[in-house]
C-alpha positions in Angstrom: 145.9 144.0 182.1 146.9 140.5 180.9 146.1 138.6 177.8 146.9 135.0 176.9 149.3 135.0 174.0 147.4 134.3 170.8 148.6 131.5 168.6 148.5 131.8 164.8 145.4 130.1 163.4 146.3 127.1 161.3 142.9 126.2 160.0 139.3 127.5 159.5 138.4 125.8 162.7 141.1 127.7 164.6 140.0 130.9 162.9 136.5 130.5 164.3 138.0 130.3 167.8 139.6 133.7 167.6 137.4 135.6 165.1 133.9 135.3 163.8 132.8 135.1 160.1 129.7 136.6 158.6 128.5 133.1 157.6 128.7 131.9 161.2 126.6 134.8 162.4 124.1 134.3 159.5 123.8 130.6 160.3 122.5 131.5 163.8 119.1 132.5 162.4 117.6 129.0 162.8 118.7 128.3 166.4 117.7 131.8 167.4 114.0 131.2 166.3 113.3 129.5 169.6 114.7 132.2 171.9 112.4 134.4 174.0 113.3 138.0 174.4 111.1 138.5 177.5 113.8 138.6 180.1 113.5 138.5 183.9 114.5 141.6 185.9 115.8 140.9 189.4 113.8 141.8 192.4 115.9 142.2 195.6 115.5 139.6 198.3 113.1 137.3 196.5 113.8 134.1 194.6 111.6 133.7 191.6 110.0 137.2 191.7 110.5 139.3 188.6 109.4 142.6 187.3 109.8 144.1 183.8 111.3 147.5 183.1 109.7 147.8 179.7 107.4 150.8 179.4 105.3 149.8 176.3 105.3 150.4 172.6 104.4 154.1 172.7 103.0 156.3 169.9 104.7 157.6 166.8 103.7 160.6 164.7 102.3 159.7 161.3 100.7 162.8 159.7 98.9 166.1 160.2 95.3 166.5 158.8 92.6 169.1 158.8 91.1 169.5 162.3 87.7 167.8 162.7 85.0 168.2 165.3 85.8 166.0 168.3 89.6 166.1 167.8 91.6 166.6 171.0 92.8 170.3 171.0 96.0 169.1 172.6 96.9 167.4 169.4 96.7 170.5 167.2 99.8 171.0 165.1 100.4 174.7 165.6 103.2 174.9 163.1 101.1 173.5 160.2 98.1 175.5 161.4 100.2 178.7 161.2 101.7 177.9 157.8 98.4 177.0 156.2 96.1 179.3 158.1 93.8 176.2 158.7 93.7 174.2 161.9 95.5 170.8 161.6 95.6 167.9 164.1 98.6 165.6 164.6 97.8 161.9 163.9 99.7 159.1 165.7 100.0 155.4 165.2 100.9 152.8 167.8 104.3 151.4 167.4 103.8 147.7 166.7 107.4 146.7 167.0 109.9 147.2 169.8 113.3 148.6 169.1 116.0 146.2 170.2 119.4 147.8 170.6 122.5 145.6 171.1 125.7 147.2 172.5 128.8 145.0 171.8 132.2 145.3 173.4 135.1 144.8 170.9 137.9 146.3 173.0 141.3 144.5 173.1 140.5 142.7 176.4 137.7 140.9 174.6 140.2 139.2 172.3 141.3 136.7 174.9 140.7 133.1 175.9 142.3 130.1 177.4 139.5 127.7 176.8 136.6 127.7 174.4 136.5 130.7 172.0 137.7 134.3 172.4 135.4 136.5 174.5 134.9 138.6 171.4 133.7 135.6 169.4 131.3 134.6 172.1 130.0 138.1 172.4 129.5 138.3 168.6 127.5 135.1 168.6 125.4 136.3 171.5 124.7 139.5 169.6 123.9 137.5 166.5 121.4 135.3 168.3 119.7 138.2 169.9 119.4 140.1 166.6 117.9 137.1 164.8 115.5 136.4 167.7 114.4 140.1 167.6 113.8 139.7 163.9 111.7 136.6 164.4 109.6 138.5 166.9 109.0 141.3 164.4 111.1 143.9 166.4 113.4 146.5 165.0 117.1 145.8 165.3 119.9 148.3 165.9 123.2 148.3 167.7 126.4 149.8 168.9 129.8 148.4 168.5 132.7 149.9 170.4 136.4 149.5 170.5 139.1 151.1 172.6 139.3 154.0 170.1 135.9 154.5 168.7 132.2 153.7 168.6 129.6 153.0 165.9 125.8 153.1 166.2 123.3 151.6 163.8 119.7 152.9 164.0 117.0 150.3 164.6 115.3 149.1 161.4 112.9 146.4 160.4 113.5 143.1 158.6 116.3 140.7 157.7 118.4 143.5 156.1 118.7 145.2 159.5 120.1 142.0 161.0 122.5 141.5 158.1 123.7 145.1 158.4 124.5 144.6 162.1 126.1 141.2 161.6 128.3 142.6 158.8 129.4 145.5 161.1 130.3 142.9 163.8 132.3 140.6 161.5 134.0 143.5 159.7 134.2 146.4 162.1 135.0 149.7 160.4 133.7 153.2 160.1 134.0 153.9 163.8 133.6 157.5 165.1 136.9 158.3 166.7 137.0 160.2 170.0 139.4 162.9 170.9 140.8 161.1 173.9 143.4 158.4 173.4 140.9 155.7 174.5 137.2 155.5 174.8 135.8 154.7 178.3 132.9 152.6 179.2 131.0 155.6 180.6 131.5 157.4 177.2 130.0 154.4 175.5 127.0 154.4 177.8 126.6 158.2 177.3 126.3 157.6 173.5 124.0 154.7 174.1 121.6 156.9 176.0 121.4 159.2 173.0 120.7 156.4 170.5 118.4 154.0 172.4 114.9 155.4 172.3 112.6 155.1 175.3 110.8 151.7 175.4 113.8 149.9 173.8 115.1 146.6 174.9 118.8 147.2 175.3 121.5 144.4 175.6 125.0 145.3 176.7 127.4 142.4 175.9 130.8 143.0 177.5 133.3 141.9 180.1 132.6 145.3 181.7 136.2 146.2 182.4 136.1 149.8 183.7 132.8 149.6 185.5 132.7 152.4 188.1 130.3 154.9 189.8 129.9 156.8 186.5 129.0 153.6 184.6 126.5 152.7 187.3 124.9 156.2 187.1 124.5 155.9 183.3 122.9 152.5 183.7 120.5 153.9 186.2 119.5 156.7 183.8 119.2 154.2 180.9 117.0 151.8 182.9 114.4 154.5 183.6 113.2 154.5 180.1 114.5 151.2 178.6 114.5 147.5 179.5 118.2 146.7 180.1 119.9 143.3 180.1 123.6 143.0 181.0 125.4 140.0 179.5 128.7 139.5 181.3 131.3 137.6 179.2 134.4 136.1 180.8 137.0 133.4 180.5 137.4 130.7 183.2 141.0 131.8 183.8 139.8 135.3 184.8 137.7 133.8 187.6 140.2 131.4 188.9 143.9 130.9 188.2 145.4 127.4 188.8 146.9 127.0 192.3 150.5 126.2 191.2 152.5 127.0 188.1 154.2 129.7 186.0 152.1 131.3 183.2 153.3 133.5 180.4 151.0 136.4 179.3 151.0 139.4 177.1 150.6 142.6 179.2 149.3 145.7 177.6 149.6 149.1 179.4 146.5 151.1 180.1 143.0 150.1 181.3 141.8 149.6 177.7 144.7 147.5 176.7 146.2 149.8 174.1 149.7 150.4 175.1 153.0 148.6 174.3 153.1 144.9 174.7 155.4 143.1 177.1 155.8 139.6 178.3 154.8 138.9 181.9 155.2 135.6 183.8 152.9 135.0 186.8 154.0 132.6 189.4 150.7 131.4 191.1 152.7 130.0 194.0 152.7 133.7 195.2 149.7 133.4 197.4 149.0 137.1 197.9 149.1 137.8 194.1 146.8 134.9 193.5 144.3 136.2 196.1 144.5 139.7 194.6 143.8 138.4 191.1 140.7 136.4 192.3 139.5 139.4 194.4 139.6 141.8 191.4 137.4 139.5 189.2 135.0 138.7 192.1 134.6 142.4 192.9 133.7 143.2 189.2 131.3 140.2 189.0 129.6 141.1 192.3 129.3 144.7 191.5 127.5 143.9 188.2 125.1 141.5 190.1 124.4 144.2 192.7 123.7 146.9 190.0 121.3 144.5 188.2 119.6 143.6 191.5 119.3 147.3 192.6 118.0 148.6 189.3 115.9 145.6 188.2 118.1 144.8 185.2 118.4 141.4 183.5 121.7 139.8 184.2 123.3 136.9 182.3 126.7 135.5 182.8 128.4 133.5 180.0 131.8 131.8 180.0 133.9 131.3 176.9 133.2 127.5 177.3 129.4 127.9 177.5 127.0 127.3 174.7 125.5 130.8 174.0 122.2 129.4 172.9 121.7 127.5 176.1 122.8 130.5 178.2 120.2 132.8 176.5 117.5 130.1 177.0 
């Protein structure tokens, strides 16, 4: 796995290219107001045909009251009835807001760029825009932030404080739940996501999707049965296409998650076979994500480090 060698930031402008501040994320509230969270799910073989995976608001338990004539006997609360020796009925209320759950990749491979901003910065801005847009729509906002060694989930809540809680976690990641393994895998992340994203949620996964495999595809299929899922694929232009000729110095980190010892690597792109292999690996990951989205009816957005995240979400 290769990373462009990071230069030391020399100004606040440079800082914003490699890391994201809480103020930057807070300032996204205004441009996010015009974003629409009704995303298009792909229908195979048809251009312009879309179908939604969202199952509806659902019902949420509110209270138990004394049984009254005409109440549905299927709603009897048997536990309260047994405890009080009087028949009680469960009362429900319609959920008026939709849970929006944003899963954000902050693994080492995301801290990379050759143009624009780091993938991690772009991903954070995308997450911030989505969170503010959800808040403007009156939805509940929660999230998941994962690194190579841990994962943290935030339960969906209402209001601006829920957005600020998520943005603060993104700009100052801490308090991650460590896993026993040396590194956390993408399938482990999705397994946790399935436990925290309630049925009927709108789920965004913002990542470069390194490590996508059959297990990841299986988890996505299970998640999409009960939630509306949108995949946002973040990448750097150099990942999709190396220059034809030249010698380039990278930092190589051992391990699929990029957590091992660093070593300098020089790639000579005049080596035609190596260049073809590099392009093929990226294209296979990109194509697999597109195929997964198409097969499962997921939303699929691609965003380069040189793109304007607001325009891409629109």
